[in-house]
C-alpha atoms as a printed R data frame, in Angstrom:
    type eleno elety resid chain resno       x       y       z
1   ATOM     1    CA   TYR     A     1  -0.025  -0.200   0.013
2   ATOM     2    CA   LEU     A     2   1.635   3.478  -0.888
3   ATOM     3    CA   PRO     A     3  -0.097   6.796   0.440
4   ATOM     4    CA   LEU     A     4  -0.878   9.050  -2.392
5   ATOM     5    CA   PRO     A     5  -2.079  12.467  -2.295
6   ATOM     6    CA   ALA     A     6  -5.707  13.048  -3.358
7   ATOM     7    CA   ALA     A     7  -5.892  14.540  -6.994
8   ATOM     8    CA   SER     A     8  -7.638  17.854  -7.640
9   ATOM     9    CA   ARG     A     9 -10.566  17.947  -9.328
10  ATOM    10    CA   LEU     A    10  -9.781  18.758 -12.554
11  ATOM    11    CA   PRO     A    11 -11.875  21.760 -14.912
12  ATOM    12    CA   GLU     A    12 -14.252  20.307 -17.216
13  ATOM    13    CA   THR     A    13 -13.015  21.385 -20.773
14  ATOM    14    CA   GLY     A    14 -15.639  19.314 -22.745
15  ATOM    15    CA   PRO     A    15 -15.182  16.760 -25.346
16  ATOM    16    CA   ALA     A    16 -11.778  15.959 -26.811
17  ATOM    17    CA   PRO     A    17 -11.042  18.153 -29.934
18  ATOM    18    CA   ARG     A    18 -11.426  16.022 -33.103
19  ATOM    19    CA   HIS     A    19  -8.585  15.612 -35.325
20  ATOM    20    CA   PRO     A    20  -8.931  16.249 -39.231
21  ATOM    21    CA   PRO     A    21  -8.608  12.743 -41.425
22  ATOM    22    CA   ARG     A    22  -4.641  12.209 -41.938
23  ATOM    23    CA   GLY     A    23  -3.298  12.549 -45.237
24  ATOM    24    CA   GLY     A    24  -4.462   9.229 -45.569
25  ATOM    25    CA   ALA     A    25  -8.387   8.893 -45.696
26  ATOM    26    CA   GLY     A    26  -9.847   7.418 -48.742
27  ATOM    27    CA   GLN     A    27  -6.067   5.857 -49.903
28  ATOM    28    CA   ARG     A    28  -5.587   2.351 -49.732
29  ATOM    29    CA   VAL     A    29  -2.061   1.033 -49.132
30  ATOM    30    CA   LEU     A    30  -1.670  -2.931 -50.184
31  ATOM    31    CA   VAL     A    31   1.440  -4.053 -47.623
32  ATOM    32    CA   VAL     A    32   3.424  -6.831 -48.598
33  ATOM    33    CA   GLU     A    33   4.913  -7.962 -46.155
34  ATOM    34    CA   ASP     A    34   5.960 -11.833 -45.075
35  ATOM    35    CA   ASP     A    35   6.498 -11.316 -41.650
36  ATOM    36    CA   ALA     A    36   3.066 -11.725 -39.640
37  ATOM    37    CA   THR     A    37   4.127  -8.954 -36.888
38  ATOM    38    CA   VAL     A    38   5.842  -6.259 -39.057
39  ATOM    39    CA   ALA     A    39   2.893  -6.679 -41.420
40  ATOM    40    CA   GLU     A    40   0.488  -5.992 -38.559
41  ATOM    41    CA   VAL     A    41   2.964  -3.016 -37.053
42  ATOM    42    CA   VAL     A    42   2.804  -0.840 -40.286
43  ATOM    43    CA   CYS     A    43  -0.771  -1.392 -41.199
44  ATOM    44    CA   GLY     A    44  -1.806  -0.005 -37.706
45  ATOM    45    CA   LEU     A    45   0.691   2.326 -38.074
46  ATOM    46    CA   LEU     A    46  -1.237   3.373 -41.535
47  ATOM    47    CA   GLN     A    47  -4.942   2.863 -39.978
48  ATOM    48    CA   GLY     A    48  -3.548   4.980 -37.879
49  ATOM    49    CA   LEU     A    49  -3.263   7.871 -40.429
50  ATOM    50    CA   GLY     A    50  -6.297   7.080 -41.897
51  ATOM    51    CA   TYR     A    51  -5.457   4.940 -44.844
52  ATOM    52    CA   GLU     A    52  -7.126   1.803 -45.553
53  ATOM    53    CA   THR     A    53  -4.898  -1.396 -45.839
54  ATOM    54    CA   ALA     A    54  -4.755  -5.035 -47.100
55  ATOM    55    CA   HIS     A    55  -1.945  -7.813 -45.978
56  ATOM    56    CA   ALA     A    56  -0.277 -10.023 -48.503
57  ATOM    57    CA   ALA     A    57   2.557 -12.242 -47.256
58  ATOM    58    CA   HIS     A    58   3.876 -12.829 -50.303
59  ATOM    59    CA   ALA     A    59   4.584 -11.845 -53.947
60  ATOM    60    CA   LEU     A    60   2.203 -14.070 -55.465
61  ATOM    61    CA   ALA     A    61  -0.937 -12.925 -52.931
62  ATOM    62    CA   ALA     A    62   0.085  -9.231 -53.622
63  ATOM    63    CA   LEU     A    63  -0.077 -10.002 -57.393
64  ATOM    64    CA   ALA     A    64  -3.608 -11.323 -56.806
65  ATOM    65    CA   ALA     A    65  -4.685  -8.746 -55.027
66  ATOM    66    CA   VAL     A    66  -3.809  -5.818 -57.887
67  ATOM    67    CA   THR     A    67  -6.091  -8.322 -59.843
68  ATOM    68    CA   SER     A    68  -9.018  -7.703 -57.598
69  ATOM    69    CA   ALA     A    69  -8.814  -4.438 -56.358
70  ATOM    70    CA   ARG     A    70  -6.904  -0.978 -57.075
71  ATOM    71    CA   PHE     A    71  -4.547   0.548 -54.419
72  ATOM    72    CA   ASP     A    72  -3.202   3.991 -54.598
73  ATOM    73    CA   VAL     A    73   0.320   2.666 -52.971
74  ATOM    74    CA   ALA     A    74   2.262  -0.694 -52.365
75  ATOM    75    CA   ILE     A    75   4.364  -0.910 -49.988
76  ATOM    76    CA   LEU     A    76   6.957  -4.419 -50.418
77  ATOM    77    CA   ASP     A    77   9.930  -5.811 -48.185
78  ATOM    78    CA   LEU     A    78  12.452  -6.519 -50.662
79  ATOM    79    CA   ASP     A    79  13.298 -10.053 -48.906
80  ATOM    80    CA   LEU     A    80   9.974 -11.958 -49.570
81  ATOM    81    CA   PRO     A    81   9.603 -15.816 -49.850
82  ATOM    82    CA   GLY     A    82  10.136 -17.073 -53.417
83  ATOM    83    CA   MET     A    83   9.641 -13.959 -55.742
84  ATOM    84    CA   ASP     A    84  11.634 -10.829 -54.171
85  ATOM    85    CA   GLY     A    85  10.491  -7.457 -53.572
86  ATOM    86    CA   MET     A    86  12.650  -6.107 -56.940
87  ATOM    87    CA   GLU     A    87  11.002  -8.908 -59.363
88  ATOM    88    CA   LEU     A    88   7.272  -7.932 -57.840
89  ATOM    89    CA   ALA     A    89   8.197  -4.240 -58.178
90  ATOM    90    CA   ARG     A    90   9.113  -4.904 -61.819
91  ATOM    91    CA   LEU     A    91   5.218  -7.064 -62.617
92  ATOM    92    CA   LEU     A    92   3.460  -4.351 -60.291
93  ATOM    93    CA   CYS     A    93   4.702  -1.617 -62.641
94  ATOM    94    CA   VAL     A    94   3.144  -3.528 -65.519
95  ATOM    95    CA   GLN     A    95  -0.175  -5.073 -63.558
96  ATOM    96    CA   ALA     A    96  -0.740  -2.084 -61.652
97  ATOM    97    CA   PRO     A    97   0.849   0.697 -63.753
98  ATOM    98    CA   ASP     A    98  -1.243   3.594 -61.296
99  ATOM    99    CA   THR     A    99   0.195   2.374 -57.899
100 ATOM   100    CA   LEU     A   100   2.966   4.001 -56.249
101 ATOM   101    CA   LEU     A   101   5.313   1.415 -55.077
102 ATOM   102    CA   LEU     A   102   7.444   2.155 -51.660
103 ATOM   103    CA   ALA     A   103  10.058  -0.490 -50.705
104 ATOM   104    CA   LEU     A   104  10.720  -0.855 -47.174
105 ATOM   105    CA   THR     A   105  13.602  -3.223 -46.409
106 ATOM   106    CA   ALA     A   106  16.163  -4.263 -42.942
107 ATOM   107    CA   ARG     A   107  18.427  -4.191 -45.779
108 ATOM   108    CA   ALA     A   108  21.553  -2.342 -44.954
109 ATOM   109    CA   ASP     A   109  24.043  -2.792 -47.849
110 ATOM   110    CA   ALA     A   110  23.963   0.910 -49.957
111 ATOM   111    CA   GLN     A   111  22.812  -0.972 -53.415
112 ATOM   112    CA   ALA     A   112  19.535  -1.566 -51.866
113 ATOM   113    CA   GLU     A   113  18.008   1.627 -52.833
114 ATOM   114    CA   PRO     A   114  19.148   1.856 -56.341
115 ATOM   115    CA   ASP     A   115  18.551  -1.340 -56.920
116 ATOM   116    CA   ALA     A   116  14.721  -0.853 -55.472
117 ATOM   117    CA   ARG     A   117  14.577   2.588 -57.800
118 ATOM   118    CA   ALA     A   118  15.766   0.617 -60.949
119 ATOM   119    CA   ALA     A   119  12.936  -2.032 -60.459
120 ATOM   120    CA   GLY     A   120  10.590   0.372 -60.217
121 ATOM   121    CA   MET     A   121  10.166   1.695 -56.846
122 ATOM   122    CA   HIS     A   122   8.788   5.447 -56.368
123 ATOM   123    CA   GLY     A   123  10.643   5.423 -52.712
124 ATOM   124    CA   PHE     A   124  12.545   3.873 -50.331
125 ATOM   125    CA   LEU     A   125  12.352   3.336 -46.307
126 ATOM   126    CA   ARG     A   126  14.411   0.998 -43.737
127 ATOM   127    CA   LYS     A   127  12.673  -0.457 -40.972
128 ATOM   128    CA   PRO     A   128  12.173   0.105 -38.381
129 ATOM   129    CA   VAL     A   129   9.685   2.868 -39.822
130 ATOM   130    CA   THR     A   130   7.289   5.479 -37.808
131 ATOM   131    CA   SER     A   131   3.840   6.398 -38.696
132 ATOM   132    CA   ALA     A   132   5.932  10.156 -39.459
133 ATOM   133    CA   LEU     A   133   8.281   8.016 -41.695
134 ATOM   134    CA   LEU     A   134   5.374   6.233 -43.376
135 ATOM   135    CA   GLU     A   135   3.487   9.027 -43.643
136 ATOM   136    CA   GLU     A   136   6.038  11.413 -45.196
137 ATOM   137    CA   ALA     A   137   7.535   8.676 -47.542
138 ATOM   138    CA   ILE     A   138   3.686   8.361 -48.969
139 ATOM   139    CA   GLU     A   139   3.259  12.284 -49.081
140 ATOM   140    CA   ALA     A   140   6.981  12.342 -50.902
141 ATOM   141    CA   ILE     A   141   5.810   9.802 -53.394
142 ATOM   142    CA   HIS     A   142   2.633  11.115 -54.056
143 ATOM   143    CA   ALA     A   143   3.860  14.839 -54.374
144 ATOM   144    CA   ARG     A   144   7.022  13.568 -56.961
145 ATOM   145    CA   ARG     A   145   3.990  11.610 -58.961
146 ATOM   146    CA   ARG     A   146   2.123  15.176 -59.656
147 ATOM   147    CA   THR     A   147   5.051  16.813 -60.416
148 ATOM   148    CA   ASP     A   148   6.399  14.507 -63.573
149 ATOM   149    CA   SER     A   149   2.403  14.363 -64.287
150 ATOM   150    CA   THR     A   150   2.639  18.110 -64.751
151 ATOM   151    CA   ALA     A   151   6.231  18.299 -66.478
152 ATOM   152    CA   ARG     A   152   4.799  15.942 -69.164
153 ATOM   153    CA   GLU     A   153   1.704  17.701 -69.414
154 ATOM   154    CA   GLU     A   154   3.448  21.140 -70.033
155 ATOM   155    CA   ALA     A   155   5.926  18.824 -72.486
156 ATOM   156    CA   ILE     A   156   3.506  17.535 -74.678
157 ATOM   157    CA   ALA     A   157   1.707  21.270 -74.522
158 ATOM   158    CA   GLY     A   158   4.935  23.198 -75.123
C-alpha cells in the first residue's frame, strides 16, 4: 500500500477536439510483408494515419490482390519468400501502373536503394519505421508523381 495524495478535480473542458482526417483518408495501401508481426505493425501505423490497408504475405498474393482491387500505394518488403520485392515491383509496374511503390527493407547495404529504384520503386524506407516516416514517404512519392505529371503535360503542350 502506497499512500498517494488526493488528486484535485480537473476543470471540465468538454469533449476532446476531433483531429481532421490525416493525409491517408480514402487511400488504399497494400502491404506486402512476409513477417506477420511487421505487417501488423505497419498496417496499424497506416490505419492510424487514415489509410485503408490490405496485407499480402508473399508476391503471388500481392499479384492476386492487385487484380481484384485498386491500390494507391503498395509497400513492398524486398526480401520476400519465392519472388523477391524487386521482381514483384517490376511486375506491378506492368499490372498496376497507377500504384505507387514504396520499398521497405531491413537491408543495410548501400546498393539496396538504387536497385529498388531501378526495379520501379518510387520511394525507399529502411526498417524500423514510424508513422511519421511512412506518412512522409507516401506524401513524397505522391508529390513526385504530381510533379512528373505536370512536367509531362507541359512538355506535350509546349
